[in-house]
C-alpha positions in Angstrom: -6.9 -22.3 -40.8 -7.0 -22.1 -37.1 -10.2 -23.7 -36.1 -9.1 -27.3 -36.1 -6.4 -26.5 -33.8 -8.3 -24.3 -31.4 -10.9 -27.0 -31.1 -7.9 -29.8 -30.6 -6.6 -27.4 -27.7 -9.9 -26.9 -26.5 -10.5 -30.6 -26.5 -7.2 -31.3 -24.9 -7.7 -29.0 -22.4 -11.3 -30.4 -21.7 -10.6 -33.6 -19.3 -8.4 -31.7 -16.7 -10.9 -29.0 -16.8 -13.5 -31.7 -16.0 -11.1 -33.4 -13.4 -10.9 -29.8 -11.5 -14.3 -29.3 -11.4 -14.9 -33.0 -10.4 -12.4 -32.6 -7.6 -14.0 -29.6 -6.1 -17.1 -31.1 -5.8 -16.1 -33.8 -3.0 -14.1 -31.2 -1.3 -17.2 -28.9 -0.8 -19.1 -31.8 0.5 -16.5 -32.6 2.9 -16.2 -28.8 3.8 -20.2 -29.2 4.4 -20.1 -32.3 6.3 -17.4 -31.3 8.8 -19.0 -28.1 9.6 -22.3 -29.8 9.9 -20.3 -32.4 12.5 -19.1 -29.1 14.3 -22.5 -28.0 14.2 -23.9 -31.2 16.2 -20.7 -31.0 18.4 -21.5 -27.5 19.5 -25.1 -28.0 20.5 -23.6 -31.1 22.6 -21.0 -28.4 24.0 -23.1 -26.0 24.8 -25.6 -28.4 26.4 -22.9 -29.8 28.8 -22.1 -26.3 29.8 -25.8 -25.1 30.3 -26.1 -28.1 32.4 -23.3 -27.5 34.7 -23.7 -23.8 34.8 -27.4 -24.4 35.8 -26.2 -27.2 38.5 -23.8 -24.7 40.2 -25.9 -21.2 39.5 -23.0 -19.9 37.1 -25.2 -19.5 33.9 -23.5 -15.8 33.8 -20.1 -16.9 34.6 -18.7 -13.4 35.5 -19.3 -13.4 39.2 -17.9 -14.2 42.6 -16.5 -18.1 43.1 -16.8 -18.2 39.1 -15.3 -21.9 39.2 -17.5 -23.8 41.9 -16.7 -27.3 40.6 -14.5 -29.1 43.1 -13.6 -33.0 43.4 -14.1 -35.5 41.1 -16.6 -33.2 38.8 -14.0 -31.1 38.3 -11.4 -33.7 36.9 -14.4 -34.8 34.6 -14.9 -31.5 33.2 -11.3 -31.2 32.4 -10.9 -34.5 30.5 -14.1 -33.6 28.8 -12.3 -30.4 27.4 -9.4 -32.4 26.3 -11.6 -35.1 24.9 -13.6 -32.4 22.6 -10.3 -31.0 21.4 -8.9 -34.8 20.4 -12.6 -35.1 18.4 -11.9 -31.9 16.6 -8.6 -32.8 15.4 -9.6 -36.1 14.5 -12.5 -35.1 12.1 -9.8 -32.9 10.4 -7.6 -36.3 10.1 -10.4 -38.3 8.7 -11.5 -35.3 6.0 -8.1 -34.7 4.7 -5.4 -36.8 2.8 -2.5 -34.6 3.2 -1.6 -32.9 6.4 -2.2 -29.5 5.1 -5.6 -30.2 4.3 -6.3 -32.4 7.2 -5.0 -29.3 9.5 -7.4 -27.1 7.7 -10.3 -29.4 8.0 -9.6 -29.5 11.6 -9.3 -25.7 11.8 -13.1 -25.4 10.2 -14.2 -28.0 12.7 -12.7 -25.8 15.7 -13.7 -22.4 14.6 -17.4 -23.4 13.5 -17.8 -25.3 16.8 -16.3 -22.5 18.9 -18.8 -20.0 17.2 -21.9 -22.2 16.8 -21.3 -22.7 20.7 -21.8 -19.5 21.7 -24.9 -19.1 19.4 -26.5 -22.3 20.7 -25.5 -21.3 24.5 -27.4 -18.0 24.0 -30.4 -19.8 22.5 -30.3 -22.0 25.7 -29.6 -19.3 28.3 -29.8 -16.2 26.8 -26.4 -15.6 27.7 -24.0 -14.1 26.6 -26.1 -10.9 26.3 -23.1 -9.4 24.0 -19.7 -10.0 22.3 -18.0 -8.1 25.2 -19.3 -10.5 28.1 -16.5 -11.9 29.9 -16.4 -16.3 29.7 -14.1 -18.7 31.1 -12.6 -20.4 28.0 -10.8 -23.1 28.7 -9.8 -24.9 31.8 -6.4 -26.5 30.7 -3.7 -26.0 32.0 -5.0 -23.1 33.8 -8.5 -20.9 33.6 -8.5 -18.6 30.2 -10.3 -15.6 30.6 -11.6 -13.3 27.9 -14.6 -11.4 26.4 -16.4 -13.8 23.6 -15.4 -11.4 21.1 -11.5 -12.7 21.4 -12.2 -16.2 20.5 -15.0 -15.7 18.1 -12.0 -13.5 16.4 -9.6 -16.5 16.4 -12.5 -19.1 15.3 -13.3 -16.7 12.1 -9.4 -17.0 11.3 -9.3 -20.5 11.6 -12.5 -21.1 9.5 -11.3 -18.7 6.5 -7.9 -20.3 6.6 -9.1 -24.1 6.8 -11.4 -23.1 3.7 -8.4 -21.5 1.4 -6.4 -24.8 2.7 -9.1 -27.3 1.5 -10.8 -25.9 -1.1 -7.9 -24.2 -3.1 -5.1 -26.6 -2.2 -4.1 -27.5 -6.1 -3.5 -23.7 -6.5 -1.3 -23.3 -3.3 2.2 -24.4 -3.9 4.6 -24.9 -1.1 7.2 -22.3 -0.5 10.0 -22.1 1.7 8.3 -19.2 3.8 5.4 -21.7 4.7 7.2 -23.1 7.6 8.3 -19.4 8.5 4.9 -18.4 8.6 3.9 -21.2 11.0 6.6 -20.0 13.2 5.4 -16.8 13.5 1.8 -18.0 14.1 2.9 -20.2 17.0 4.5 -16.9 18.5 0.9 -15.5 18.0 -0.9 -18.3 19.8 1.6 -18.3 22.7 1.0 -14.9 23.3 -2.8 -15.0 22.7 -2.5 -17.7 25.5 -0.6 -15.6 27.8 -3.2 -12.5 27.4 -6.2 -15.2 28.1 -4.4 -16.7 31.1 -2.6 -13.2 32.4 -4.9 -13.1 35.6 -4.6 -16.7 36.4 -1.1 -16.8 36.0 -0.7 -13.7 38.5 -3.0 -15.5 40.8 -0.8 -18.9 40.8 1.8 -18.5 43.5 -1.2 -17.9 45.7 -2.4 -21.3 44.9 -5.1 -23.2 42.9 -8.1 -21.7 44.9 -6.7 -18.2 44.3 -6.5 -19.1 40.6 -10.3 -20.3 40.4 -11.6 -17.0 42.4 -10.0 -14.9 39.6 -12.0 -12.3 38.2 -10.3 -10.2 35.6 -11.1 -6.6 35.4 -9.5 -5.4 32.0 -8.5 -7.2 28.8 -5.5 -6.6 26.8 -6.7 -5.8 23.3 -3.6 -4.2 22.2 -1.6 -7.1 22.7 -4.3 -9.4 21.6 -4.7 -8.0 18.4 -1.0 -8.1 17.7 -1.3 -11.7 18.7 -4.1 -11.7 16.3 -2.2 -10.4 13.2 0.8 -12.8 14.2 -1.7 -15.7 13.9 -3.2 -14.7 10.8 0.5 -14.9 9.1 -0.4 -18.4 7.5 -3.9 -17.0 6.3 -2.3 -14.2 4.6 0.3 -16.2 2.8 -1.9 -18.9 1.9 -4.0 -16.4 0.3 -1.1 -14.5 -1.2 -0.1 -17.6 -2.8 -3.6 -18.7 -4.3 -4.1 -15.5 -5.5 -0.4 -15.3 -7.4 -0.8 -18.7 -8.6 -4.2 -17.8 -10.1 -2.8 -14.8 -11.7 -0.1 -17.0 -13.1 -2.3 -19.7 -14.5 -4.5 -17.1 -16.0 -1.6 -15.4 -17.9 -0.5 -18.6 -19.2 -4.0 -19.7 -20.6 -3.7 -16.0 -22.2 -0.7 -16.6 -23.7 -1.7 -20.1 -25.2 -4.9 -18.7 -26.8 -2.6 -15.9 -28.5 0.0 -18.3 -29.6 -1.8 -19.4 -32.8 -1.8 -15.8 -34.2 1.7 -15.1 -33.3 
């Protein structure tokens, strides 16, 4: 007696299930395309940095006069950094259809690019020798200094968040806490920037030449760890919503399966 109705429900559920499966396929392809693009950019970035460091004899950046680039070459390098960030943001805009998905793909692109940049630079130059080697991470607006491990941790967070936001977007309903979680994350970003630029900020009253000569001697891991936790708030919130939604849909399917027997 229950066979036809069960078959009808199965047939009725089939198209939506197939649509979800078909929808998941293109997102996986987009994910792979974005990561492939980021890998290509990472090689170009590593090559440019390698050329510059060989030219100024700074393959190992942590040494006296770490930023010997002056004049127009220094200005060109600053613009190149900005252009790189713009390209990574634009690939997110092109890959996604909603703002959350666009942000997710931009995060995937940035995180993949950052990690692969160090992988490729190691292949080209033998540096970094370890994850705790000091590096000049960015020059805008002031030089950022930190061990390689620090940006790799942030990049990993970005990849995980971006993957959740793009591959499980239909399972993550928006909530009132979404905006608040991003506010907490922004506080973490600002705190991390303060850690990265702390030595440059302290040297700023002595002039830009003093900023260029900065060589930090210690990294504030406790404060950076706190910043990392704050930055992870949207990731934790997104993961929790995805898990809650998945459990809720599983419960509804179970109740539907039991209904003919009640």
